[in-house]
N, C-alpha and C positions, 0 to 999 in steps of 0.2 A: 504494500500499500504505499502510495508517494505521500510526500507532505504536504500537498492541498487537499488530498482526500482524505487526510487523518485530521485533518483541518476541520472540513465539513463534517466529518461524521463528529466529532468531540464536540463542534457547536451543537449539533442535533441533539447529543447526547444529554449537554448541560443544561439546553433549553428543556429539554424535558424535563429533567431532573429538578429543575426550579419551578416548573407550572406543577407539577406534583408535589413538591412539599410547601408551594404558596395555598395547597387544598388540601393542610394538615395531613397529607399521608406519610405514612413511615419512610425513613432512610432506605430502606431494605426496597421497600415496593418502589418509589424513586427512580431506585439503581435500575430494578427490573423494567421498569417503564422505559428508562432512557436506553437501557441496550437494544431493548425494541425498536424505539423510535430511529437509533442511529443503525442499526441491522437492516430496516428495510429501507433506509437511505442508501445503504451501501449496496443492499441486492440491487435498487433500481440502479444504479450508476452502474455496478460491475454485470449484471444479468444474472449471477449467483444464484444458485436455491437460497430459500432463506437461512434453513439450519446452516448452511457455510456460512453464511453472513453474520448471523450472530456466534459462531464461534470465534468471527477473526474479531470482531467487535468486543468477544468478551477476552479476549487474547491483548486485547490494547490495554488491558487494566485501568480502567475507566472507573472514577471514583465520584460519588459526591461531593460536592465542595467541603460538606460538613466534616466530612472523615481525609478528606487529602491527607496528605503528610508533608 
């Protein structure tokens, strides 16, 4: 995954997590929603299957801001 794509999926993740947290979702639920949103974007951009896209996003190690180190 190149840097431009990584930035786009990371932004999609962050926006989704922020939205979920603003609606009082748990950090875990917000993270899951963020992964799904980022994976959907990545799948649409690359044409790879949804589950493979999800594995790629999980491998990036994205975390909600509240728990980032």
